[in-house]
VEXDREN-2710 file (C-alpha; in Angstrom, 1 decimal):
% VEXDREN-2710
k/r/px/py/pz
1/MET/-8.1/-16.0/-2.3
2/CYS/-4.5/-16.9/-1.4
3/SER/-3.5/-20.0/0.3
4/ARG/-3.5/-19.7/4.1
5/VAL/-0.3/-19.5/6.2
6/ASN/-0.1/-20.9/9.7
7/SER/-2.5/-19.5/12.2
8/PHE/-1.1/-18.1/15.5
9/MET/-2.5/-17.1/18.8
10/THR/-2.6/-13.6/20.3
11/SER/-3.6/-13.6/23.9
12/ARG/-6.9/-15.5/24.0
13/ILE/-7.6/-14.7/20.3
14/GLU/-6.7/-16.7/17.2
15/PHE/-6.1/-14.8/14.0
16/VAL/-6.1/-16.7/10.7
17/PRO/-4.1/-14.8/8.0
18/VAL/-5.4/-15.4/4.5
19/THR/-3.6/-12.9/2.3
20/LEU/-0.3/-11.1/2.7
21/LEU/-1.0/-7.5/1.6
22/LYS/2.4/-5.9/2.1
23/ARG/5.7/-6.2/4.0
24/ASP/8.3/-3.7/5.0
25/ALA/11.0/-3.3/7.6
26/PHE/8.5/-2.3/10.3
27/SER/5.5/-4.6/9.9
28/GLU/3.8/-7.3/7.9
29/THR/0.2/-6.5/7.0
30/GLN/-2.1/-9.4/6.6
31/LEU/-5.8/-9.7/5.6
32/GLY/-7.6/-12.5/7.5
33/HIS/-10.2/-13.3/10.1
34/TYR/-10.7/-14.8/13.5
35/SER/-11.0/-18.6/13.5
36/GLY/-14.6/-18.5/14.7
37/ASP/-15.8/-15.8/12.3
38/PRO/-14.4/-16.4/8.8
39/ASP/-16.9/-14.0/7.2
40/THR/-15.6/-10.9/9.0
41/ARG/-12.4/-9.6/7.4
42/LEU/-9.8/-8.1/9.6
43/ILE/-6.3/-6.5/9.1
44/ARG/-3.4/-7.7/11.2
45/ARG/-0.2/-5.7/11.5
46/ARG/2.2/-8.4/12.6
47/LEU/5.4/-7.5/14.4
48/ASP/6.8/-10.7/15.9
49/THR/8.4/-11.8/12.6
50/LEU/10.4/-8.5/12.2
51/PRO/14.2/-8.5/12.5
52/LEU/15.4/-7.5/15.9
53/TRP/16.9/-4.2/14.7
54/SER/13.5/-2.9/13.5
55/ARG/11.1/-4.7/15.9
56/TRP/11.3/-1.9/18.5
57/ILE/10.4/0.7/15.8
58/GLY/7.5/-1.4/14.6
59/ARG/6.2/-1.8/18.1
60/TYR/6.5/2.0/18.7
61/LEU/4.6/2.7/15.5
62/ALA/1.9/0.1/16.2
63/ALA/1.4/1.6/19.7
64/ARG/0.9/5.1/18.1
65/GLU/-1.7/3.6/15.8
66/ALA/-3.5/1.8/18.7
67/ARG/-3.7/5.0/20.8
68/ALA/-5.2/6.9/17.9
69/LEU/-7.7/4.2/17.0
70/GLU/-8.9/4.0/20.6
71/LEU/-9.8/7.6/20.6
72/LEU/-11.5/7.4/17.2
73/GLU/-13.4/4.2/17.8
74/ASP/-16.8/5.7/17.0
75/VAL/-15.7/7.8/14.0
76/ARG/-17.1/6.7/10.7
77/GLY/-14.4/6.2/8.1
78/VAL/-11.7/5.1/10.6
79/PRO/-10.9/1.4/11.4
80/ARG/-11.8/0.0/14.7
81/LEU/-9.1/-1.3/17.0
82/ILE/-9.8/-5.0/17.8
83/HIS/-6.7/-6.2/19.6
84/SER/-3.2/-5.0/20.3
85/ASP/-0.2/-6.6/22.0
86/ARG/3.6/-6.9/21.5
87/ALA/3.0/-9.4/18.6
88/GLY/1.0/-7.0/16.6
89/LEU/-2.3/-5.2/16.1
90/VAL/-5.7/-6.3/14.7
91/ARG/-8.1/-3.7/13.3
92/SER/-11.3/-3.8/11.3
93/TRP/-11.3/-3.9/7.5
94/ILE/-12.7/-1.0/5.6
95/GLU/-14.1/-1.8/2.2
96/GLY/-12.7/0.7/-0.4
97/SER/-10.2/1.6/-3.0
98/PRO/-7.0/3.6/-2.4
99/LEU/-7.3/7.1/-3.9
100/HIS/-4.4/6.7/-6.3
101/GLN/-6.1/3.6/-7.8
102/VAL/-9.4/5.4/-8.2
103/GLY/-7.6/8.3/-9.9
104/GLU/-10.3/10.9/-9.4
105/ILE/-12.6/12.3/-6.8
106/ASP/-16.0/14.0/-6.8
107/ARG/-17.6/16.6/-4.6
108/ARG/-19.2/14.2/-2.2
109/TRP/-15.9/12.5/-1.5
110/ALA/-14.1/15.8/-1.1
111/ASP/-16.7/17.2/1.3
112/ASP/-16.8/14.0/3.4
113/ALA/-13.0/14.0/3.6
114/HIS/-13.0/17.5/5.0
115/LEU/-15.7/16.4/7.6
116/LEU/-13.7/13.3/8.5
117/LEU/-10.5/15.3/9.0
118/ARG/-12.4/17.8/11.1
119/GLU/-13.8/15.0/13.3
120/ILE/-10.4/13.3/14.0
121/HIS/-8.9/16.7/14.8
122/ARG/-11.8/17.4/17.2
123/ARG/-10.8/14.3/19.1
124/GLY/-7.2/15.7/19.4
125/VAL/-5.6/13.3/16.8
126/THR/-3.5/14.3/13.8
127/HIS/-2.8/11.7/11.1
128/ASN/0.5/13.1/9.9
129/ASP/0.8/10.9/6.9
130/LEU/-1.9/12.1/4.5
131/ALA/0.5/13.1/1.7
132/LYS/0.2/9.4/0.6
133/PRO/-3.0/8.8/-1.4
134/GLN/-3.0/5.1/-0.4
135/ASN/-3.9/6.2/3.1
136/TRP/-7.2/7.8/1.7
137/LEU/-9.9/5.3/0.7
138/VAL/-12.9/5.8/-1.5
139/THR/-15.6/3.5/-0.1
140/PRO/-18.1/1.7/-2.4
141/ASP/-20.8/4.3/-1.6
142/GLY/-18.4/7.2/-2.5
143/TYR/-17.4/8.4/1.0
144/ALA/-13.9/9.0/2.5
145/ALA/-12.0/6.7/4.9
146/LEU/-8.6/6.9/6.5
147/ILE/-6.2/4.1/7.3
148/ASP/-2.6/3.6/8.4
149/MET/-2.2/5.7/11.5
150/GLN/1.3/4.6/12.5
151/LEU/2.5/8.2/12.5
152/ALA/-0.6/9.6/14.1
153/THR/-0.2/11.8/17.2
154/VAL/-2.6/12.1/20.1
155/HIS/-2.5/15.6/21.5
156/ARG/-3.5/16.1/25.1
157/ARG/-3.2/19.8/24.7
158/ARG/-4.3/21.8/21.7
159/GLY/-1.0/23.6/21.6
160/LEU/1.4/24.6/18.9
161/LEU/2.3/21.1/17.7
162/PHE/-1.4/20.2/17.4
163/ARG/-2.1/23.3/15.4
164/ILE/0.8/22.5/13.1
165/GLY/-0.2/18.9/12.6
166/LYS/-3.8/19.9/12.0
167/TYR/-2.6/22.5/9.4
168/GLU/-0.4/19.9/7.6
169/ASP/-3.2/17.3/7.5
170/LEU/-5.4/19.9/5.8
171/ARG/-2.7/20.9/3.4
172/HIS/-2.1/17.3/2.4
173/LEU/-5.8/16.8/1.8
174/LEU/-5.7/19.8/-0.5
175/LYS/-2.7/18.3/-2.3
176/GLN/-4.9/15.2/-3.1
177/LYS/-7.6/17.6/-4.5
178/ARG/-4.9/19.3/-6.6
179/ARG/-3.8/16.0/-8.0
180/TYR/-7.2/14.4/-8.5
181/ALA/-9.7/17.3/-8.8
182/PRO/-7.9/20.5/-9.4
183/ASP/-11.1/22.3/-10.4
184/MET/-12.3/22.0/-6.8
185/LEU/-9.5/24.2/-5.4
186/THR/-10.5/27.7/-4.3
187/PRO/-8.0/30.6/-4.4
188/THR/-7.7/30.3/-0.6
189/ALA/-6.9/26.6/-0.9
190/ARG/-4.2/27.3/-3.5
191/ARG/-2.6/29.8/-1.2
192/LEU/-2.6/27.3/1.7
193/LEU/-0.9/24.8/-0.5
194/GLU/2.0/27.1/-1.0
195/ARG/2.4/27.9/2.7
196/ARG/4.2/25.0/4.4
197/SER/4.5/25.1/8.2
198/TRP/8.0/25.8/9.7
199/VAL/8.1/22.2/10.8
200/SER/7.5/21.0/7.2
201/ARG/10.2/23.3/5.9
202/LEU/12.6/22.1/8.7
203/TRP/11.9/18.5/7.8
204/TRP/12.7/19.0/4.1
205/ALA/15.8/20.9/4.9
206/THR/17.3/18.6/7.5
207/LEU/15.7/15.2/8.1
208/LYS/14.3/14.4/4.7
209/PRO/17.7/13.9/3.1
210/VAL/18.6/11.5/5.9
211/TYR/15.3/9.7/5.4
212/ASN/16.0/9.3/1.7
213/VAL/19.4/7.8/2.3
214/VAL/18.0/5.3/4.8
215/THR/15.0/4.3/2.8
216/ARG/16.4/4.4/-0.7
217/ARG/19.9/3.1/-0.1
218/LEU/19.8/1.0/3.1
219/LEU/16.2/-0.4/2.8
220/ASN/16.2/-0.4/-1.0
221/TRP/12.8/1.3/-1.4
222/SER/13.9/2.9/-4.7
223/ASP/15.6/2.2/-7.9
224/SER/17.8/4.3/-10.2
225/GLU/16.1/3.5/-13.5
226/GLY/14.9/6.2/-15.8
227/HIS/11.5/6.8/-17.3
228/GLY/10.1/7.3/-20.8
229/LYS/11.9/6.1/-23.9
230/SER/14.9/4.6/-22.0
231/LEU/12.5/2.4/-19.9
232/GLU/10.6/1.3/-23.0
233/LEU/13.9/0.3/-24.7
234/ARG/14.9/-1.6/-21.6
235/ASN/11.5/-3.3/-21.5
236/GLU/12.0/-4.5/-25.1
237/ALA/15.5/-5.7/-24.3
238/VAL/14.3/-7.7/-21.2
239/GLN/11.5/-9.3/-23.2
240/GLU/13.8/-10.3/-26.0
241/CYS/16.4/-11.7/-23.7
242/LEU/14.0/-13.7/-21.6
243/LEU/12.1/-15.1/-24.7
244/GLY/15.5/-16.3/-26.0
245/THR/16.3/-18.2/-22.8
246/PRO/16.0/-22.0/-23.0
247/GLY/13.0/-23.4/-21.1
248/VAL/11.0/-20.1/-21.3
249/ARG/7.6/-20.5/-23.1
250/ASP/6.3/-17.0/-22.7
251/VAL/7.0/-13.7/-20.9
252/ALA/5.0/-10.7/-19.7
253/VAL/7.0/-7.6/-18.6
254/LEU/5.1/-4.8/-16.8
255/LYS/6.1/-1.5/-15.3
256/TYR/5.4/-0.9/-11.6
257/PRO/6.0/2.2/-9.5
258/ARG/8.4/2.4/-6.6
259/PRO/10.0/5.3/-4.9
260/GLY/12.8/6.9/-7.0
261/GLY/11.7/5.5/-10.3
262/THR/9.8/2.8/-12.2
263/GLY/10.8/-0.8/-12.2
264/LEU/10.2/-3.7/-14.6
265/TYR/8.4/-6.8/-13.3
266/ALA/8.8/-9.9/-15.5
267/PHE/6.4/-12.9/-15.2
268/VAL/8.1/-15.8/-16.9
269/GLU/6.2/-19.0/-17.9
270/SER/8.5/-21.9/-17.5
271/ASP/8.8/-25.3/-15.8
272/ASP/12.3/-24.4/-14.5
273/THR/12.6/-23.1/-11.0
274/GLU/15.5/-20.8/-11.9
275/ILE/16.5/-18.7/-14.9
276/ARG/20.2/-18.2/-15.4
277/GLY/22.4/-16.3/-17.9
278/VAL/20.0/-13.4/-18.4
279/ASP/21.9/-10.4/-19.7
280/ALA/19.1/-7.9/-19.7
281/ALA/17.5/-8.6/-16.3
282/PRO/14.3/-7.0/-14.9
283/ASP/14.1/-5.6/-11.4
284/LEU/11.8/-8.4/-10.3
285/LEU/11.5/-11.8/-12.0
286/GLN/8.8/-14.3/-11.1
287/ILE/8.7/-17.8/-12.6
288/VAL/5.3/-19.3/-13.0
289/PRO/4.1/-22.6/-14.4
290/LYS/1.3/-20.9/-16.4
291/LEU/0.4/-17.3/-17.2
292/PRO/-3.3/-16.3/-17.1
293/ARG/-4.9/-16.0/-20.5
294/SER/-8.2/-15.0/-22.0
295/ARG/-10.3/-17.4/-23.9
296/GLU/-8.6/-16.1/-27.1
297/GLY/-5.2/-17.1/-25.7
298/ARG/-4.1/-13.5/-24.9
299/VAL/-2.0/-13.1/-21.8
300/ARG/-4.0/-11.2/-19.2
301/THR/-1.6/-8.3/-18.6
302/ASP/-4.4/-6.5/-16.7
303/ILE/-4.4/-9.2/-14.1
304/LEU/-0.6/-9.4/-13.9
305/ALA/-0.4/-5.6/-13.5
306/LEU/-2.5/-5.9/-10.4
307/ILE/-0.1/-8.4/-9.0
308/ALA/3.0/-6.5/-10.0
309/GLU/1.6/-3.3/-8.2
310/ASN/0.5/-5.4/-5.2
311/ARG/-3.2/-4.5/-5.7
312/ILE/-4.2/-7.9/-4.4
313/GLU/-7.6/-6.9/-2.9
314/GLU/-8.9/-6.1/-6.4
315/LEU/-8.2/-9.7/-7.5
316/GLU/-10.7/-11.2/-5.2
317/SER/-13.8/-10.0/-7.0
318/LEU/-12.3/-11.1/-10.3
319/MET/-11.7/-14.7/-9.1
320/LYS/-14.4/-15.6/-6.7
321/ASP/-16.9/-16.6/-9.4
322/ASP/-14.3/-18.4/-11.6
323/PRO/-12.5/-21.3/-9.7
324/ASP/-10.6/-22.4/-12.8
325/PHE/-9.2/-18.8/-13.3
326/ALA/-8.5/-18.5/-9.6
327/ALA/-6.5/-21.8/-9.7
328/ILE/-4.0/-20.1/-12.1
329/VAL/-3.9/-16.6/-10.6
330/ALA/-3.9/-17.4/-6.9
331/PRO/-0.4/-19.1/-6.9
332/ILE/1.0/-16.2/-8.9
333/ALA/-0.4/-13.7/-6.4
334/ASN/0.9/-15.8/-3.5
335/GLY/4.4/-15.8/-4.9
336/ARG/4.5/-12.1/-5.9
337/LEU/7.8/-10.3/-5.2
338/ASN/6.4/-6.7/-4.7
339/LEU/5.0/-6.5/-1.2
340/THR/4.9/-2.7/-0.8
341/ASP/2.1/-0.2/-1.3
342/ARG/4.3/2.8/-1.6
343/TYR/3.0/5.3/-4.1
344/ILE/5.0/7.6/-6.3
345/GLY/3.4/11.0/-6.4
END
């Protein structure tokens, strides 16, 4: 879909990145393929482009993921580890939609998610990051899959830490059921949801505030904007200001979630490469030569919303059968400014 960036060699393997899915301080996640097999999609977690201060953290997290995937190589619903070295990690692609994008779950998915969790625990692995619904996938046939095992732990002994991790994995699955299928929760499940482990309580009381300071203030993973009416008023002010800017032909301003609040992403149709003198500025401003429109001339805000929220995989099916439409949308997707998949629960 997106224009290709330069290929690079791992040891004996050439990976060709096609689409940049997300980027943060600890990795760059790319969708691509091996040069000799363009039909098999793979995921690359690239580390050699990270700043020096975070590269060692990225390598540590990638090593944790690689160890977990090696143990789970024959478990359905878990990616397969293809290659791992100091430059990054390559794993198989799992077709599916993140849970927060699906917005609901049925009994088959819920039952399969419990079975999947039971199987990875049987192998001595705890995921440790299942509070994020983007780490749960709903496959096209309605089953559950798990991704992003950077925080996973391999337990050689089934001791106290394993039992705590196992319990928290289950509790976080129940949280997803409470959010997307509350009618499925039994009285026992509701009681479990209220009983955090002592490790979880300690995390929230001591390390979580430090984590928030680092991620929200130092890494800028949040904003301080409000919600509701104040955001709508700000949206109107941004649109009015941008439409009144010389050289701007049209504007589409969309909301997008990010930790700590909701931001405004403005797509500005203009031949200029820079917009100056904007009093009411959005959080993200992307200048494009042409906005995507329907046959009736209406701006396709549904397409722009996918780009603003970094839901790039969903664009592929919309563009593969329409080259003219892809020619307009692909450059916008390539130049998008939101490269995170963080979800606000």
